[in-house]
N, C-alpha and C positions, 0 to 999 in steps of 0.2 A: 240631539246632536246636529240634527239638520238646522235647528234654530241658531244654535251656537255658531255654526258654519256661516249662516246668513248674517249673523250679527258681526262676524269678522274676527271672532276669537281664535280659531284654528288657523286661518289662512296666513296671519303674519308670523305666527310660531313656526310653521312649515319652513318659511323663508330663513328665519333665525336658525333653526336647527340645521338646515342645509348649509347655511353659511359658516357655522360652527364646525361642522365635518370637513367642509372644504378648507378652511383655515388651518384646522388641526392636521389634516393630510399634507397640505403644503409645507407646514412647518416641520413635520416628521420627515417627509422626504427631502426637504432641504437640509436637514441635519444628519441625513443618513450617512454621508460621506465622513462625517466626523466620528462615527462609531466604529468604522472599519480599522482593523489592526493590519499593520503590514504583515505579509507572510514572511516567515524567516527564510533566508537564503539557503538554498540547498548547498551543501558543502560537499564537493566533489572528492571522493576518497583518493588518497595519493599513494596509498600502499595497497598491496595485494594481501597482506598478512593482517589478520584481526587481532592477534595478540591472545587469542583464546585457542588452546590446543585443539580442542574438540572441532571447532569451527574451521581451523586451518587444515586439519586432517580431512575433514569433509570436503572442503574445496579442492584439496590435492587430488582426491579420487573421484570427484564429480563427474568429470567428462568421461573417463574410462569407465566408470560403473554405470552411468546412465546409458552409454553406448552398448555395454554388455547386456543390460537389462532391457534395451530397446524402449525405453521410457518415452522418448521423444524422437520424431523424425530426424534424420541426420542433419537435414538443412536448418532445423530449428534448435538443435542442442546447444550451439554456441550463444544464441540469443538467450535461452533459459539460464545457462551458466552465468553470462554477464549480469543478468537480472538478480540471480541469488547471490553473486558475489558482492554486486553493489549494495544490495539490502543488508547483507550480513556486515559489510563494513560500515555502513551507516548506523546500524544498531550497535556496533561495538563502540562506536564513538559517543553513543547516548548514555550518560551515567545512569539513568533510570531504567534501561533495559539491559545493559551489560551484565549485571549479576545473574540474569536469568538465561543468557544466551548460550552458555555452555550445555545446560540441559536441552535447549532447543536444538542445538547442532547434534547432539547425541541421539535425539528423537529422529531427526532427519537421516542420520546415518543408519539408524536401525531400520527406518523404513525402506531405505535403499537396499540394504542387505536382504530384507524380506523380499523385496521385488526381485531379487536375484535368484531366489528359490534354490540357494546353495551353490549356485555358479560363481566363478571367479570374475573379478572385474579385468583380469588380464585379457588381452585379446587372444583368440584361440590360436594354438600352434599348428603349424602345418604337419599333417600326418603323413604326407608323401615325401619320399626322398628322391632327390633328382639322380638320374642314371647317367 
């Protein structure tokens, strides 16, 4: 190997190999922008109704039931509701997801009922009477 190196056999090939790697890298990085696909625009939901009865029912009771279950702190509840609402509306507008959404909402409603441990979503009534 030493004799081949002294004869200059490996030395020029090292530069050629580095050059090929450099040119290939520049070519690939230069073309990188051409392979990017634009992200689809997020469509803002315009309606609060999903058109799926199970999901609409779940959204209608979401705030009261989560408040009764104490799932989230009071100051974070509205943010969680808005996030869930936006997600369900977006999924309801996706033809690939929509057929499965009713079962998902039924599952979410069941989880919420389970977290209530038999209690009602209605706010507690006052047991004292004014005199």
